[in-house]
N, C-alpha and C positions, 0 to 999 in steps of 0.2 A: 819139662819145667817151662813155665810161662815166661814171657818177656819181663813181666813185672817182677817176678821173684828173682830172676837173674839180675835185673837192674838194681833192685832195692833189697836184696838179701844182705846177710851179714858181711859178705865179701865186699859190698859197696862201702861199708864203714871204714875199711882199711885200704881202699884202692888209692891210686895216685891223686885223684881229684878230691876225695873227702877225708883221706887219712890224716893229713896235716890239720885241717879244721877240727877233727875229732880230738886230736892230741891237744890242740889249743884249749878247747873248752874243758877238757879233763884236767889239764894243768891248772886252769883257773879255779876249778872246784877243789883240787887237791890242796893248794896252798891255804885256802880258807878252812877246809874241813879238818886238816891235820893240825892246824895251829892250836885250836882249843885244847885238844888232848895232850899235845906236846907241852904247852905252857902249864897245864894243870899238873902234869907229871913232874915238871921241873919246879913248881911253886914252892915246895918245902925247902929246896936248896936255895932258891932265890931269896926267900924271906929270912932264912937263917944267915945268909951272906950280907944282904944290904938292909935288913930290917923292914919296917913298915907293916907289921902284922895287922894294925887297924885298917889298913887300906886294901886288904886282900880282896874284898868284894868289888873294889873299884877296878881291879884288873879285868874283871868280867864286865862290869857295868859300862865302863868307858869303851871297851871294845865293841859292845853291842850297840851303844849310841852311835859310834862311827859307822857301824854296819847298817843301821837303820837309815841314817842320813844318806849314805852312799847308795844303798839299795833303792831308796825312793827316788833318787835323782838320776840313776844310771839309765833307766829306760828312756827318759826324755832326752838325755844327752846323746844316747845312741841314735835316736831318731833324727837329731840335728846333725851329728858329726859322723855317723856310721859307727862301726864296732872297733875298727883298728886303733884309732888314736885314743879313744877312751880306755881301751884295755891296756895300751902302753902306759898311759898316765896312772891307771890303777895299780899296775905292777910296780912302777917306780915308787908310788906312794907307799905301797906295802913294804917294799925293800927299805925305804927310808925309815919307816916305823920299826922294822926289825933291827936296823943299825942303831937307832936311838936306844932301843931296849937292850941291845947287846952291850952298849957302852955305859949304861946307866950306873952312876955311882950311888944312887939312892932310889927309894921307891917313887917319889914325885916325878923324877925324870923317866923312870920306867913307865909310869902311867901315861906320860905324854906319848911315849913310843907305842903303847897299847892302843891309845885313841887313834893315832895315825895308822897303825896296822888295821884297826877296825874299818877305817874309811877305805883303805886299799883292798882289804879282803872282802868287805861287803860289795865293793864295786866290781871286783873280779868275779864273784859268784853271780851277781845279778847280770853282768854283761855276758857271762858264759851261757846263762839261760836265754838271754836275748839272742845270742849268736846261734843257738839251735834253731831259732825261727827264721833267721835271715841268711844263714850260710848253707842250710840243708833243705832239700825238697821235703814236703810234708810226709811223703812215704817213708823217709828215713828218721823222722823225729823220734818215734818210739824207740828205735834201736839206739840212737844217740843218747837219749835219756836213760835207757837201761845201762849203757856203758858208764855214764856218769854216776849212776846209783851204785854200780859195782865198785867204782873207784872210791866213792864215799865210804862204802863199807870197808874197803881195803885200808883207807886212811885211819879208820878206827883201830885196825890191827897194828899198822905200822907206827902210828903216832906215839903211843906209849913206849914202844921199843926204841924209837929214835931218841925220845926225851930221856929214857932210862940210860941209854948208852952214853949220852953226853954227860949226864949227871954222875954216872958211876965211873967212867973212864976218862973224862976230860973236864969240862966246865960248862955250866948251864949257859954261859954267854955264847958258846959256840953253837948252841941250838938255835938261837936267834940268827947268828951269822950264817948258818946252814940255809935258812930260809931266805935271808937277804940275798944270797948268791943265786938261789933258784929264781927268785922273783926278778932280779936284775937280768938274769939270763933270759927269762921269758920276755921281758921288754925288748931286749936286743933281737931276739928271734922274731917277734912280731914285726919289728921295724924293718929288718933286713933279710930274714931267713924264710919267711912264709909268704906265699902268694895265695890269695883266695878272692873269689868274687862275692860281692855283697851288693844289696840294693842301694840305689842312690839315696843319700840322706833326704829326708822330707822337710818341707817348710812347716814347722809346727808353731802354733800360736801359744800353746800352754807354756807357762813359765814354771821353773822349779819353785815349789812352795817354801821358800826360805823362812818366812815368818812362822809358818806352822811347824816346820821341822825344828826351828829354834825353840819354840814353846815346848814341843815334845822333849827335846834334849834337856832343856832347863828343868822341866818337871822331873825327869828321871834323875838328873844330877842333884836336885834338892833332896829327894828321898835318899839317895846314896849318901849325901852329906850328913843326913840325920843320924847315920850310924857311926860317924867318926868319933864323936864324943857324946855318949848317951847321957842325957840329963832329963829330968821329968818335964821341963818346959821346952828346952831347945829342940829336942827330938820330935815330939808331937807337932810343934809349930812348923818345922821343916817338912814333915810328912804332909801336913795340911796344905802348906804352900805348894808342894810338888803335885799333890792331887788337884789343887785348884788350877795350876798351869796346864795339867793334862786335860782337865775339863774344858778349859778355854780352847785348847787345841782341837778337841772333839767337836766343840760348838762351831768353831771357824771352819773345820773341815766339812761338817754337815752342810754348811751354807755356802760352799764353794762351787756348786754346780758341777760341771763336767770335769773340773780340776781336782775333784775329791781324791784323796789317797785311799779312803776306806769306804765300805758300803754305807748306805744311808743310815742303817742301824747296826753299827759294828759290835756293840757290847750290850746285851740285854737278855733278861730271862723271860721277857714278855713276847719276844719275837724269835722264831726258830733260827733265822739266819743270824740274829744277834746272839743267840745261845751258842752257835758254832764259834763265834768270836770269843765269847765268854769262856767256854771250855778250853779253847786254845790258850788264852791268856792265863787262866787260873792254873791249869795243869803244867804249863811252862814255868810259872812261878813256883809251884809246889815241888818241882823236881830239881831245883837249883842248889839245894843244900849239898849234895854230893859233889857236883863239879866245882863248886866254889870253895868248899872247905874240906871235902873228903880226903884228899891226899895228906893235907896237914894234920887233920885229926887222926887219921889212921897211923901216921908216923908217930904222933905224940902219945897215942893210947896203946897201940899194939906193936910199935916198932916196925911198921910195914915199910919195906924198901920202896923207893920211888917207882921202879918199873912194875912192881906188883900192884901198887895203888893205881898206876896208869891203866893196867889191864882190868882192874875192877871197874874203872870208868868206861873203858872200851867195851865192856860187856853190854852196856846199854845199846851202843850203836850196832854191835855185831848181832845181838838178838833182834833188834829192830829190822835190820836188813833181811835176816833169815825169815822172820815172821812175815814181813811184807811180801817177799817172793812167794812164800808158801800159800798165802791166801789171795794172791792177786787175781786168780781166775774165778772167784766166787761171784755168783749172780747178784744182781742188785737187790733182790728180795731179802738177802741176808744182811744188808747194811745195818739196820737197827740192832740186830743181835750182835754183830761183830763189834760195832762201835761201843755198845754198852758193856760187853764182856771185856773188851780191850782196856777201856778206861777204868773199869772196876779193878782189873789187875794192877793198873798204875797206882790206884789208891791203896791197894794192899801193899805195894812196894814202898810207897811213902810211909805208911804206918809201920812196916817192918823195919825201916831204917831207924825209927825211934829206939828200938831195942838193939839192933844189930851193930850199929856204928859204935855206941859207947861200950857195949858188952862183948862184941865179937861172937864167934870167931870171924876172921876176915873172909873166909869162904862163904859165910852166910851173907855178908854185905854184898859179895859178888852175885849171889843168888838173887837177892832183892834188886840189884842193879839190872840183872838180866831180865827179871820180871817186868821192870819198867820198860825196857826196850821191847820186850815181847808184847806188852799191852799197846804201846804206841804203834808198833808195826802191824798189829792185827787191825787197828782201828783207823789209822790216819788217812790212808788212801780212800777209804769209804766215807770219811767225813767230807773230804773234798768233793767226791762224787755226789753225795746227797745234798750238800750245800749248793752245788751248781744246779741241781734240780729244783731247789726251793727259791733261789734268787731270780729276779727278773732278768730276762736275756740281755738287757742292756748293762747289767751289773756283773756279768760272769767274769769278764776279764779283770775288772776292778777287784772282785772277790778273790780271784786266783792270786793277784799280786798282793792283796792285803793280808792274806793268811800268814805268809812268812813274816811280814812286818809286825803283825800282832804277836806272833810267837817270839820274835826277837825282843819286842817290848816286854813280854812276859819274862824272858831270860834276864833282861836288865833290871826290871823291878824285883824279880825274885832274888837276884844277887844282892840288891840293895836291902831287901827285907832280911835276908840272912845275915848281912853285915850288922844290921841294927841289933838283932837278937844275939849274935855271937859276941859282939863287943859288950852288950848289956850283961851277958853271962860271965864276962871276965876273960875273954880269949886273949892270950898273950903267949909269947914264945917260951917263957919260963914256966908255963903251966906244968904241974905234975900230971901224971896219967889220970888220976882221979879228977882233977880240975878240968882237964880236957874232955873227959867223959861227961862231966856235968854240962859243959858247953855244947857237946854233941846232942845230949838229951833235950836241952832247951831249944836248940836250933831246929831239930827235926820235928819236935812238937809244934813249933811255930809254922812249919810248912804244911802241917796236916789240915788246917781249916781251908786252905786254898784247894787242896786235893778234894775235899768234900764238896766245896762249892763248885768245882769243876765237874764232879759227878752229877750234881743237881742240874747243872747246865746241860750235861750230856743227856739226861733223861728228858729234859725239855726239848732238846734238839731232835731226838728220835721219836717224839710223840707224834701220832697221826701219820698221814701219808704225804709223800712229796707232792707238790702242786703239779 
């Protein structure tokens, strides 16, 4: 065995020097990754307890807004302050958000908690990825990232189970408390219990783009607000306002020089790099019907227990992980084929939900959920690889950072879009099974155009050869 393999093999990930930092980044990912599935699993119980059915989409949208803001800011903060103090702050913020959600007497207070959770969770995830670059030698980065990916997949399995246990045997509030304790414990551990070496903070000139992030957040919020009380005038006006604010954000970002958050052409069908952003945004939007309203609709239409609905959602992440691992070794010449096939399967999944959710059976919903994860898992890593070949070398790092941001923007806008159509179709807690099935039909039909547009962007992205 060579010195390199001895020094940087899997044993190095768990040794005295690197074991604690690996646990640190994994815990940061765990808290964020498990949150979404746990809350989705508990959502029927939450809404039936404190009300607020028209605000269901807000629980996702506000969390994603917080995650976008924190994710876009965390890298610069880490450059200035190092990793330790920002991670402590993010863990405390996440814990505070969980405590507010746990004690919420009504949906507006819960939404405040979800926004704060999003800021903390987005910060923890972004800082965990930053930490892989500053706490580990380059030779260990791939193994650390693989460890984090496995934990992400494990969270998809554990999240619904944990949420289902609290809902079935205790109270949904304890689910938030469970994560508040974990996050607070993480903050204490980072402060006093873990020792690691990191690079000295850099003197950076770039400032956190508060104005652009505010415009982005307000744009998403306006579109989310449009679905609260759907009327022929108010709703389109708020959607137009939101799109206008997002357009101003994109214009300002394009003209911000080296401080840009996104590539120079982030969303376009005329440019292949822009097409990568477009497919990311559209397919993220198209697949938000199930995580936003799936557990509630499955309970109302089919009487599905929360833990079962949670595992239907988890099928996406589990299939994604399995597919990604299975195709990871394919040569670059297969990228166009895998990307096209994968996202075609995603479109089939979205179309299948139009029938499966309102009509059942529940196992068929799980099959289409697994197809969604299978498609993304087959395609996503190759999208990143191909996009990096297409973009200018000065844009590679910005592109890598922008793709998760665009995806989260898609999640937030998709949840807002679903909220508009669900409330327009008459979604309410006292819906009969037939009324809820009508809501599901309208909701998933509304998602399908974005899936088709995402496939069109995919075909544009894979056309021709990488530069």
